N, C-alpha and C positions, 0 to 999 in steps of 0.2 A: 311137564314140558310147557313152557309159556311161549306163545306166538306173539311177536311184536308186529302187528299189522295196523295199517291206518284205518281211521273211521270210515274213509271213503271206500276202502276195500270191503269192510263189513257191510256197508250199505249196498254196495254192488252185489255182494254175495246174497244178501237178504232178498234182493229183487228176484233172484233166480231160484230160490228155494222156498218151499212151502213152510210156513210156521216159524220163519226166522225173522226176528225183529231186532233192531238196534235201539236201545234206550239211552236216555241222556245220562252219561256218566257210568252206567253199569252195563256190562256186556254179558249176556247169557245166551249162548248158542249151543245147540247139540252138535255132534260131530259132523252131521251132514251140512250144517250151516257154515262150518269152517272149511268146507271144501272137500271133506272126506265122503266117499260114496255111501249112499243108503244101501242097506242090504235086505230090502223087503222082497226082492225077487220080482218086482213089478217094473216093467219098462215104462219110462216116463220121458217127457221132453228134457227134464233135467239130466237124466241118464244119457240121452242122446247127446246132449251138450257135453257131458263128461267124456263120452267116447271121442267127440271132436277135439276136446282139450287133450286127451291122451294122444291122439294122432298128431296134434300140434306139438306137444312135448317131444314126441318121438322124432318128428321132422326137424325141429330146432337142434336137437342133439346130433342127429344124423348129419345135417348140413355143416354145422360148426366142426364136428369131428372129422368129416370127410375133407373139408378145406384145410384142417390142421393148422390154423393160424387165427389171429385176431380177426373178427368179422365185424364190419360196421353194421349198424342197424339197417341202413338202406340196402346193403347187400343181402342181409338176412331176410328182410321183407320181400325183396324181389325173388329170392330163392324159394321162400315159402309159397308165394303166389304161384310160381311156376310148378311147384310140387303138387299144389292143390287143384290147379285148373288144367285139366288134360287138353281141353279145346284150345286154350290160349297157347300152351306149349306147342301143340301140333301146328297151329297157325304160324307161330314165330319160326318154326323149323321149316315152313313152306310146304307142309304135307297137305294142308287143307286151309280153306279160308274160313274166317270166323264170320258168322252171319250178322253179328251186331257188335258195336263197341260197348264195352262195359268195363267198369273198374272193380276189381275184386278187393274186398276188404276182409281182413282176418279178425273176426270177433274174439275178444278176450285175450289177444296176444300180450298186452301189457301185464295182465294178471298171470298168464302162464309163465312169462319171463320172470316176474317177481317170485313166483312159486319155485321155479327152477333155481333161482339165486338163493332163496331161503333154504332150499334143500341141499345146497352145496354142489349142485350139478353144473352150474355156469357161474362165471364172474361177469358182472356188468360194470364197465368203467364209464362214468358220466363226466369225466374230466376233459372231454373233447367236444368239438362242435356237434357231433352226434355220438350216440352210444357206441361203445365197442364191447363185443361179447367174446368170451373165451370159454371153451369147455374145460371143466375141471376133471382131469382124468380121462382115460380113453373111453370111447363109445364102443361097447361090446354087445349091443343088442342084435339079435338076428334080423336080417333085412330080407323081406320077401322079394321074389323075382319082379313083381309089379313095381315095388318101390325102387328096386335097383334100376329098372328101366326108366322110371320117372327121374331118378337122380342123374342117370346118364344123359337123358334128354335135356334136363335143366342145365347141366354143365355145357352141353352143346350150345344152348341159347346164350349162356354167359360168354362162351368163346366167341360167338357171332357178335355179341354186344361189345366185347373187348376190342374187336377189330374196328368198331365204330367209335371207340374211345369212351364208352359208357361204363366199362369195367376196368378198374385199375387194381393190379395185384403186385405187391412187393413181397419180399421175403417174410415180412412180419404181418402185413395187413391186407385184407381183401375189401375193396370198396366198390360200390356200383350205384349208378344213377340211371336206372333203366326206364325205358318207355315201354311198358308192357300192355300196349293196346295195339291190336291189329285190325285192319279193315275187314 
């Protein structure tokens, strides 16, 4: 099997894996450098990053699958931030105040999206002002009660934001331009 990945992707992967190098013209990487997990049984920062990416993959598919329609990149980004940040979600739902203003960033999101597209899990349409994402096939992974609660709360925030005109949902597309900062 041959992977068609950009040089930038390989350089990015090489930065996060030991012993991976990108040479001029010739690419020689072992499986761990191409994004496949190492199997040496030792926990490392790379493996922690792998579990973060696994969680991100899961949430991307869960959100797009739950919404059941084309999702804009802005809506997906907002949904992911809410799924990952329990304090922000609670603050936006009015259950507690957030002690500081912060902007949550999702490391490696573009890489994970590209990987899901290459694996045939999602389709990405770049023919619009912003990306539009669609799940290929139904999402059938088991969802823990904690993640079900997060999903429910995230949807509550989206409903609150819809009332403020920041979430627009048609039969075909979900779009959102959220302000996910609370005092």
